[in-house]
C-alpha positions as MATLAB code, in Angstrom:
seq = 'MIRQVLRVSATETGTYRTVSQALAAAPDGAVIAVAPGTYTESLTISRAVTLSGDGTPGSVRLESPMGSTVVVEADAVRLTGLTLHGSDADAAVLDIRRGQTAVENCTVAGDQAWAAVIAWQSGHLAARNCTVTNPGGAGVVVTSPADNTLEDTAARDFGSSAVVVAENGRLTVRGCTVERSGGNGICVNGQGAVTVENTTVADSRKPAVVVEQDARAELMRTTVTSSASLDAYLTSKGMTTLIDCRLTGSGGQSLHIGGGASPRLRGCTLDSAAASGVQVTGGSTPRLEDCAITGTPLAVIVEDGSRAEFHRLRISGAQRTAVQLGGEAAAEFRELSVGDGSAGLRVTGSAQLTLKAGEIEAERGTGLEANEGATVLLTDVRLRATGDWGLAVSGGARIAAADSSVTGAGVLVGTDGEALLRDSEVSGTAGDGARVLGGGTLIATGCRVHEAQGHGVNVQISGRADLTDCLITGNVGDGVRSNSEEPVLVQHCDVSGNGGGQVNRLRSQDGVPASAGAAEPAGEPAPGRTVPRRTGAGWRPAPQARWPNSTPWSAWRA';
ca = [
      52.598  129.852 -240.028;
      51.744  131.611 -243.300;
      53.569  130.054 -246.245;
      54.772  132.338 -248.989;
      53.244  131.601 -252.414;
      55.182  132.383 -255.572;
      53.341  132.163 -258.874;
      54.757  131.121 -262.232;
      53.035  131.914 -265.548;
      54.179  132.569 -269.088;
      51.394  135.134 -269.615;
      50.071  136.493 -266.334;
      51.434  139.784 -265.041;
      53.090  139.979 -261.651;
      54.394  136.392 -261.836;
      57.685  134.660 -262.465;
      58.141  133.618 -266.070;
      60.092  130.421 -265.258;
      60.078  127.926 -262.463;
      63.836  128.382 -262.092;
      63.338  132.077 -261.295;
      60.750  131.256 -258.654;
      63.006  128.630 -257.092;
      65.866  131.108 -256.871;
      63.633  133.559 -254.986;
      61.750  131.078 -252.794;
      62.548  130.764 -249.082;
      62.288  127.455 -247.215;
      58.673  126.371 -246.879;
      57.461  128.393 -249.868;
      54.791  127.190 -252.307;
      55.491  127.664 -256.015;
      52.207  127.574 -257.942;
      52.691  126.938 -261.658;
      50.048  127.996 -264.169;
      49.076  125.672 -267.054;
      51.625  125.512 -269.858;
      54.813  123.798 -270.950;
      58.043  124.860 -269.271;
      61.302  123.671 -270.811;
      63.671  123.739 -267.876;
      66.064  121.578 -265.934;
      65.449  122.223 -262.237;
      67.543  121.596 -259.164;
      65.601  121.970 -255.934;
      67.917  122.649 -253.002;
      65.504  123.972 -250.389;
      62.292  122.777 -248.782;
      59.498  123.930 -251.103;
      56.234  122.766 -252.636;
      55.988  122.796 -256.419;
      52.310  122.662 -257.376;
      50.587  122.628 -260.736;
      47.403  124.632 -261.212;
      44.549  123.626 -263.479;
      43.471  120.188 -264.634;
      45.758  117.127 -264.457;
      48.402  117.219 -267.184;
      48.017  120.926 -267.881;
      51.338  121.846 -266.275;
      54.272  120.223 -268.062;
      57.923  120.544 -267.104;
      60.343  119.055 -269.603;
      64.039  118.878 -270.347;
      65.687  117.306 -273.404;
      69.040  117.031 -271.614;
      69.773  115.784 -268.112;
      67.107  115.341 -265.479;
      64.013  117.489 -265.515;
      63.988  117.746 -261.707;
      66.867  117.029 -259.326;
      66.065  117.113 -255.606;
      68.754  117.887 -253.035;
      66.708  119.274 -250.159;
      65.386  118.018 -246.834;
      61.705  118.068 -247.779;
      60.126  118.707 -251.175;
      56.562  118.234 -252.365;
      55.600  117.895 -256.031;
      51.926  117.851 -256.874;
      49.766  118.098 -259.991;
      52.716  118.175 -262.410;
      53.762  116.337 -265.547;
      57.519  115.805 -265.654;
      58.973  114.745 -268.992;
      62.512  113.878 -270.046;
      64.328  112.085 -272.850;
      68.004  111.868 -271.870;
      69.205  108.272 -272.202;
      71.782  108.878 -269.459;
      69.541  110.508 -266.855;
      66.368  109.963 -264.864;
      63.470  112.355 -265.377;
      63.108  112.814 -261.607;
      66.365  112.427 -259.664;
      66.002  112.318 -255.855;
      69.412  112.506 -254.188;
      68.759  113.880 -250.713;
      65.812  114.341 -248.374;
      62.198  113.273 -248.681;
      60.289  114.034 -251.854;
      56.535  113.624 -251.771;
      55.190  113.164 -255.298;
      51.393  113.361 -255.511;
      49.016  113.310 -258.461;
      51.893  113.660 -260.898;
      52.887  112.054 -264.179;
      56.554  111.225 -264.659;
      57.221  110.289 -268.261;
      60.210  109.612 -270.449;
      60.691  108.886 -274.125;
      64.181  107.419 -274.121;
      65.173  108.410 -270.583;
      67.424  106.076 -268.615;
      64.727  105.923 -265.952;
      61.595  107.807 -265.010;
      62.466  108.113 -261.308;
      65.537  107.344 -259.246;
      65.890  107.575 -255.467;
      69.514  107.119 -254.460;
      72.208  108.303 -252.062;
      70.115  109.670 -249.151;
      67.051  110.435 -251.239;
      63.602  109.355 -250.031;
      60.697  108.836 -252.444;
      57.075  108.941 -251.313;
      54.851  108.739 -254.410;
      51.067  108.546 -254.343;
      48.362  108.620 -257.035;
      50.882  109.024 -259.833;
      51.453  107.716 -263.337;
      54.945  106.612 -264.373;
      55.871  105.697 -267.935;
      59.031  105.438 -270.040;
      58.830  103.397 -273.273;
      62.566  103.708 -273.898;
      63.941  102.868 -270.470;
      63.284  101.886 -266.876;
      60.572  103.047 -264.510;
      61.337  103.529 -260.808;
      64.863  102.737 -259.604;
      65.599  102.702 -255.862;
      69.019  102.246 -254.252;
      68.375  104.487 -251.252;
      68.080  102.739 -247.860;
      65.261  105.085 -246.782;
      61.642  103.897 -246.421;
      60.653  104.644 -249.999;
      57.024  104.140 -251.015;
      55.031  103.869 -254.219;
      51.294  103.895 -253.540;
      48.165  103.879 -255.699;
      50.313  104.471 -258.756;
      50.061  103.229 -262.344;
      53.434  102.273 -263.796;
      53.113  101.260 -267.432;
      54.902  100.956 -270.772;
      58.631  100.568 -270.163;
      61.483   99.629 -272.461;
      63.207   97.762 -269.644;
      62.172   97.024 -266.051;
      59.344   98.888 -264.356;
      60.511   98.790 -260.723;
      64.108   98.078 -259.703;
      65.364   97.904 -256.110;
      69.129   97.407 -255.923;
      72.156   97.780 -253.653;
      70.700   98.619 -250.210;
      67.478  100.058 -251.535;
      64.171   99.763 -249.679;
      60.756  100.162 -251.278;
      57.121   99.473 -250.447;
      54.762   99.110 -253.418;
      51.132   99.315 -252.330;
      47.926   99.380 -254.361;
      49.737   99.829 -257.683;
      49.448   98.583 -261.242;
      52.681   97.652 -262.999;
      52.163   96.684 -266.609;
      53.701   96.325 -270.052;
      57.368   96.131 -269.116;
      59.995   95.273 -271.706;
      62.066   93.853 -268.849;
      60.970   92.758 -265.384;
      57.896   94.104 -263.679;
      59.619   94.208 -260.274;
      63.295   93.322 -259.831;
      65.092   93.349 -256.487;
      68.753   92.387 -256.130;
      71.917   93.222 -254.252;
      70.855   93.587 -250.631;
      67.689   95.423 -251.527;
      64.317   94.800 -249.932;
      60.825   95.226 -251.337;
      57.338   94.861 -249.888;
      54.540   94.558 -252.445;
      50.902   94.697 -251.334;
      47.597   94.667 -253.235;
      49.380   95.207 -256.530;
      48.968   93.838 -260.047;
      51.984   93.101 -262.258;
      50.920   92.400 -265.827;
      52.327   91.800 -269.313;
      56.044   91.575 -268.517;
      58.264   90.405 -271.370;
      60.910   89.070 -269.000;
      60.314   87.400 -265.613;
      57.685   89.561 -263.969;
      58.999   89.371 -260.399;
      62.700   88.749 -259.805;
      64.338   88.357 -256.388;
      68.021   87.493 -256.637;
      71.447   87.700 -254.980;
      70.911   88.599 -251.290;
      67.715   90.579 -251.706;
      64.584   90.231 -249.576;
      60.996   90.407 -250.746;
      57.539   90.146 -249.240;
      54.549   89.969 -251.583;
      51.032   90.021 -250.170;
      47.714   89.882 -252.031;
      49.509   90.548 -255.289;
      48.529   89.320 -258.755;
      51.079   88.564 -261.461;
      49.414   87.957 -264.791;
      50.042   87.463 -268.513;
      53.829   87.242 -268.284;
      55.517   86.302 -271.546;
      57.567   83.464 -270.071;
      57.785   83.486 -266.259;
      55.778   85.045 -263.433;
      58.344   84.880 -260.616;
      62.066   84.070 -260.532;
      63.295   83.537 -256.970;
      66.992   82.793 -256.451;
      67.906   85.052 -253.542;
      69.539   83.806 -250.384;
      67.537   86.441 -248.496;
      64.072   85.788 -247.075;
      61.308   85.812 -249.676;
      57.646   85.312 -248.828;
      54.506   85.283 -250.961;
      51.194   85.379 -249.105;
      47.773   85.169 -250.756;
      49.241   85.923 -254.174;
      48.048   84.787 -257.591;
      50.325   83.989 -260.529;
      48.217   83.459 -263.617;
      48.403   83.091 -267.374;
      52.155   82.853 -267.896;
      53.254   82.020 -271.420;
      55.746   79.579 -269.897;
      56.195   78.936 -266.191;
      54.543   80.367 -263.089;
      57.348   80.085 -260.540;
      61.060   79.257 -260.738;
      62.961   78.700 -257.488;
      66.708   78.205 -257.795;
      70.140   79.140 -256.536;
      69.623   77.579 -253.117;
      66.730   79.919 -252.307;
      64.338   79.150 -249.432;
      61.168   81.111 -250.158;
      57.930   80.617 -248.242;
      54.554   80.667 -249.991;
      51.220   80.607 -248.198;
      47.730   80.732 -249.668;
      48.969   81.312 -253.219;
      47.437   80.192 -256.514;
      49.460   79.354 -259.629;
      47.034   79.250 -262.505;
      47.021   78.488 -266.232;
      50.742   78.608 -267.026;
      51.403   77.283 -270.525;
      54.256   74.961 -269.517;
      54.605   74.375 -265.768;
      53.590   75.606 -262.347;
      56.575   75.572 -259.979;
      60.125   74.399 -260.695;
      62.510   73.922 -257.767;
      66.160   73.497 -258.727;
      69.724   74.326 -257.720;
      69.613   72.880 -254.209;
      66.740   75.125 -253.130;
      64.584   74.499 -250.055;
      61.160   76.152 -250.434;
      58.069   75.594 -248.314;
      54.553   75.994 -249.727;
      51.458   75.939 -247.538;
      47.784   75.982 -248.565;
      48.615   76.688 -252.200;
      46.903   75.607 -255.422;
      48.280   74.873 -258.888;
      45.595   74.733 -261.546;
      45.307   74.352 -265.298;
      48.979   73.864 -266.139;
      50.330   70.744 -267.913;
      53.117   70.039 -265.402;
      52.340   71.285 -261.910;
      55.460   70.634 -259.783;
      59.085   69.941 -260.726;
      61.711   69.338 -258.016;
      65.245   68.537 -259.176;
      68.985   69.109 -258.823;
      69.395   68.187 -255.171;
      66.631   70.461 -253.928;
      64.575   69.786 -250.799;
      60.996   71.024 -250.915;
      58.043   70.908 -248.526;
      54.406   71.166 -249.582;
      51.570   71.330 -247.075;
      47.964   71.032 -248.251;
      48.844   71.611 -251.900;
      45.946   71.266 -254.353;
      46.707   70.317 -257.955;
      44.048   70.274 -260.655;
      44.116   70.061 -264.427;
      47.768   68.942 -264.672;
      47.237   66.955 -267.852;
      50.869   65.961 -268.392;
      52.236   65.305 -264.875;
      51.126   66.456 -261.436;
      54.499   66.059 -259.683;
      57.884   65.262 -261.229;
      60.977   64.598 -259.102;
      64.494   63.852 -260.305;
      68.150   64.642 -259.914;
      68.554   63.368 -256.327;
      65.960   65.820 -255.070;
      63.604   65.234 -252.166;
      60.079   66.484 -251.637;
      57.619   65.947 -248.814;
      53.907   66.465 -249.358;
      51.406   66.529 -246.523;
      47.699   66.371 -247.424;
      48.345   66.577 -251.146;
      45.258   66.697 -253.355;
      45.449   65.854 -257.070;
      42.405   65.727 -259.339;
      40.187   67.365 -261.956;
      41.741   65.800 -265.029;
      45.288   65.537 -263.724;
      47.892   62.969 -264.630;
      49.916   61.248 -261.926;
      53.283   61.574 -260.211;
      56.724   60.554 -261.525;
      59.893   60.037 -259.472;
      63.253   59.289 -261.116;
      66.978   59.867 -260.761;
      67.508   58.718 -257.148;
      64.972   61.280 -255.922;
      62.863   60.709 -252.811;
      59.166   61.454 -252.550;
      57.309   61.375 -249.230;
      53.514   61.587 -249.231;
      51.511   61.746 -246.041;
      47.715   61.874 -245.914;
      47.073   62.542 -249.587;
      44.197   62.155 -252.057;
      45.353   61.470 -255.626;
      42.992   60.914 -258.517;
      44.998   60.382 -261.682;
      42.840   60.418 -264.796;
      45.758   60.127 -267.208;
      48.582   57.574 -267.317;
      50.069   55.853 -264.278;
      49.029   57.151 -260.881;
      52.522   57.099 -259.383;
      55.627   55.862 -261.195;
      59.091   55.381 -259.677;
      62.244   54.274 -261.479;
      65.984   55.026 -261.841;
      66.755   54.346 -258.202;
      64.037   56.571 -256.759;
      62.390   56.102 -253.370;
      58.714   56.708 -252.600;
      57.216   56.623 -249.105;
      53.426   56.704 -248.781;
      51.472   56.935 -245.543;
      47.679   57.267 -245.406;
      47.423   57.992 -249.142;
      44.315   57.319 -251.236;
      45.247   56.824 -254.883;
      42.742   56.253 -257.645;
      43.914   55.824 -261.230;
      42.170   55.131 -264.522;
      45.275   54.299 -266.570;
      47.068   50.971 -266.787;
      48.569   51.099 -263.277;
      48.030   52.909 -260.024;
      51.559   52.317 -258.712;
      54.485   51.291 -260.919;
      58.040   50.715 -259.716;
      61.117   49.495 -261.617;
      64.751   50.241 -262.390;
      66.169   50.001 -258.877;
      63.401   52.123 -257.365;
      61.429   51.352 -254.214;
      57.920   52.169 -253.091;
      56.851   51.710 -249.473;
      53.167   52.246 -248.700;
      51.463   52.069 -245.306;
      47.798   52.543 -244.403;
      47.118   53.455 -248.026;
      44.800   52.363 -250.832;
      45.072   51.943 -254.589;
      41.860   51.649 -256.607;
      40.917   51.570 -260.262;
      44.320   50.387 -261.453;
      46.727   47.982 -259.808;
      50.333   47.786 -258.640;
      53.080   46.935 -261.147;
      56.482   45.847 -259.838;
      58.831   45.857 -262.799;
      62.398   44.708 -263.321;
      64.658   45.631 -260.379;
      61.740   47.318 -258.645;
      60.655   46.703 -255.051;
      57.301   47.406 -253.461;
      56.542   47.084 -249.762;
      52.835   47.344 -248.942;
      51.756   47.349 -245.326;
      48.222   47.599 -243.926;
      47.097   48.753 -247.362;
      44.368   47.953 -249.864;
      44.303   47.301 -253.613;
      40.780   47.102 -255.014;
      38.541   47.481 -258.024;
      41.348   47.333 -260.563;
      40.695   46.932 -264.280;
      43.386   44.241 -264.530;
      45.509   42.447 -261.957;
      45.520   43.788 -258.426;
      49.317   43.424 -258.327;
      51.645   42.173 -261.034;
      55.301   41.321 -260.461;
      57.585   41.112 -263.498;
      60.931   39.350 -263.746;
      63.457   40.801 -261.328;
      60.783   42.579 -259.313;
      59.989   42.021 -255.623;
      56.684   42.502 -253.824;
      56.373   42.325 -250.029;
      52.819   42.712 -248.723;
      51.921   42.467 -245.048;
      48.463   42.888 -243.586;
      46.998   43.964 -246.940;
      43.716   43.390 -248.766;
      43.588   42.717 -252.505;
      40.064   42.368 -253.821;
      37.622   42.991 -256.679;
      40.339   42.938 -259.374;
      39.126   42.162 -262.892;
      42.263   40.056 -263.388;
      44.231   38.048 -260.846;
      44.665   39.254 -257.303;
      48.467   38.880 -257.302;
      50.182   37.788 -260.537;
      53.879   36.894 -260.243;
      55.490   36.321 -263.609;
      58.713   34.562 -264.608;
      61.618   35.437 -262.275;
      59.486   37.661 -260.058;
      59.448   37.374 -256.254;
      56.691   37.896 -253.721;
      56.243   37.571 -249.978;
      52.612   37.791 -248.897;
      51.958   37.616 -245.164;
      48.700   37.919 -243.253;
      46.855   39.238 -246.306;
      43.241   38.908 -247.456;
      42.990   38.149 -251.185;
      39.404   37.669 -252.261;
      36.725   38.426 -254.828;
      39.085   38.714 -257.775;
      37.914   37.547 -261.215;
      41.045   35.459 -261.904;
      43.274   33.535 -259.516;
      43.818   34.803 -256.022;
      47.590   34.337 -256.277;
      49.036   33.255 -259.598;
      52.728   32.392 -259.856;
      54.687   31.521 -262.976;
      58.010   32.191 -261.294;
      60.841   29.866 -260.386;
      61.830   32.358 -257.672;
      60.347   32.270 -254.147;
      56.702   33.268 -253.930;
      55.664   32.958 -250.277;
      52.028   32.972 -249.163;
      51.975   32.854 -245.364;
      49.036   33.115 -242.939;
      46.859   34.604 -245.689;
      43.154   34.203 -246.426;
      43.000   33.496 -250.169;
      39.417   32.622 -250.994;
      36.395   33.459 -253.084;
      38.358   34.175 -256.250;
      37.063   33.258 -259.708;
      40.029   31.050 -260.665;
      42.359   29.101 -258.426;
      43.155   30.386 -254.984;
      46.958   29.902 -255.035;
      47.834   28.784 -258.552;
      51.481   27.815 -259.094;
      52.285   27.199 -262.758;
      55.856   25.991 -262.223;
      57.956   24.507 -259.459;
      60.074   26.663 -257.194;
      62.742   25.546 -254.773;
      61.806   21.937 -255.476;
      58.101   22.438 -254.798;
      56.039   20.958 -257.688;
      53.544   23.035 -259.604;
      49.937   22.710 -258.432;
      47.842   24.680 -260.883;
      44.491   25.658 -259.462;
      45.135   24.190 -256.023;
      44.441   26.060 -252.847;
      47.509   25.897 -250.624;
      47.620   26.074 -246.852;
      49.580   28.884 -245.269;
      53.255   28.019 -245.149;
      55.650   28.272 -242.281;
      57.766   31.403 -241.993;
      61.155   31.520 -243.558;
      64.009   31.049 -241.087;
      64.710   34.217 -239.129;
      61.540   35.982 -240.302;
      58.821   37.252 -237.957;
      55.337   36.424 -239.227;
      52.225   38.093 -237.778;
      49.110   36.264 -236.686;
      45.543   37.193 -237.393;
      43.807   38.732 -234.375;
      40.191   39.373 -233.528;
      40.668   43.032 -234.353;
      41.505   42.262 -237.976;
      44.697   41.912 -239.998;
      47.865   42.913 -238.163;
      51.274   43.499 -239.789;
      54.538   41.915 -238.823;
      56.749   44.035 -236.597;
      60.029   45.198 -238.133;
      59.256   43.816 -241.587;
      62.264   44.530 -243.792;
      63.213   45.030 -247.368;
      65.613   42.277 -248.345;
      69.074   43.388 -247.171;
      67.774   46.874 -246.479;
      66.261   49.291 -243.969;
      63.659   48.308 -241.336;
      60.123   49.536 -241.968;
      60.123   51.589 -238.758;
      62.901   53.737 -240.204;
      60.974   54.276 -243.437;
      57.943   55.552 -241.538;
      59.890   57.868 -239.215;
];
C-alpha cells in the first residue's frame, strides 16, 4: 500500500501553507510532512494520519495560545518529530480523546497550560522517546482505561504533578525520568492503576509517589530520590507492590503507609532520609521482605493499631532509634539485623513486638526498651548493646525471651516491669547482668548469667525474682544479690565462682534471716510450681513456666 504524503511549508512552492489545510485534504492513512518552522494553529485530528516533522529535533513547532494545540479524535494517529506548545490554563497541550495516538521523538511543552498531555474518554496514549514539560501546570494526566504507555521519556519541570493516573486510568511508565515537580512525581488515585519500571523520580516538592483511595500500583527497579519531604505515600486499599526499588535522600521521610493500606515491598532500599525511614500508621498491614533501611535517624515506626511484618530487614546507621512501636500496634520481625552505628528498639503504648532469629547491635542507648504496657517476645535473638542496658522493661510492660542472648549491657527490670528469660544467656556486661528494681519481677529458667562486671543478678528493695535451674558464674560481684523484702527464689541453680558472695541476702524475706555473703543451697519449689532438674545434656527449662497470674510460656512462643 502506497501512503499519500502531503507536505506543509510556509515557503516552499507546491505545499500546504498550514497543517490545518493539509489535515482537511488528507485521506485516512496519509502522511503529513511538516517543514521546519513555527505554526500557530489549533488542530483537531479526526482521521487516521501521521503528522511528521522534518529537519532536526525541535525545528518543527506547533503552538496555540488558546485551547489545546492538538486534539485527537481518530482511531489511529502518529505524531513524530514535533514540538507541541500551549499556554491555556484550562486546556492540555495534547488532548487525546479517542483512538490510539503514538507520540514519538516529540516535545510537548506548556507555559501555564493545565496539563501537557491528557488521555481520557477512550483515548490511548503510546509515547516513546519524548520530552514533556510544563512549568505552570501538570505533566501527563491519564483517566482512560486503555493500556497507555510512557516509555524512554523525560518528564521535567512542572508546576504541579508530573504524572497523574485517576478515575479508571491505566498507565505503564517504563525507562523514564520524572524530575522537578512542584507537586507529586507520580500520583495514582480513584481506581487507577500504574506500573512503573526502570524509572527515576527526582526532586519532587510534594510526596514523590502517591497511591491513594482504591488505586493500584506496581513499581519495579525504580529510584525515588531527593524528595523535599516524602518519597512515597501509600494509603490505597488497592494492591501496591514495590520490588527492587530505592528511595533515597528524602528531606523528611522515605515511606509513609497509612489508611489501612497493605502494600508489599521486596528487595527495596530506603536510604538517607533526613527524619525517618518507614512509618506505618492508620491500621495498615504492610509486609516488607529483604529490604534495607540505611542512614536515617529513625528507621521504622509502627503505630495506631497497625500490624506490620518484616522479613530479613537490615537496619544500619539509625542513630536515634532503629524500631519504634506504639499506639497498640503490632510488628513481627524475622531475621532482623540492626548495626553500623544504630541505636536500639523502643516499644510503648500497649504495642507488641515479636522478634524471631535476629541480630541486634545497638551502639547507642538501650538495646531494647519496653514500657507503657508493651509486650516484647524474643526467640533466638542475639542482642549486643554498649549503652547502660541491653534489655529494659518497666511501666506494666513485659519481655519474654527464649533461646536468646544479651551481651555488653545487662537486663533492667524496672517498676511494674516483668521479664521472663528462658534458655537464654546474659554475659560480658559492663555492670550487673540483671538488675531488678522495686516493683519489678524477673523469672529466669535454664539461663546463664556470667562475666558481668557487677553482680550477676541484683534484686533491689521491693523487687522480685524467681531463678530456676540457672548457671550464675564468673561475675565480678555477687552471684545473686538481694536487698528485697519480697520473694527472691533461687532453686536448683549453680551459683559459683563469683567474686563476691554466691547468694547474698542483705535483708530478711518471708521470715528468712539475712545471710550476707553466704552461699545458699537450692531451695524447694514453691507449692504448685514445676521445677526442672539438671540433666546430662545441660540446663533444661521448666515445662509450662508461667508469668504470675498470666499466660503460659507455650502460648507466648506460638
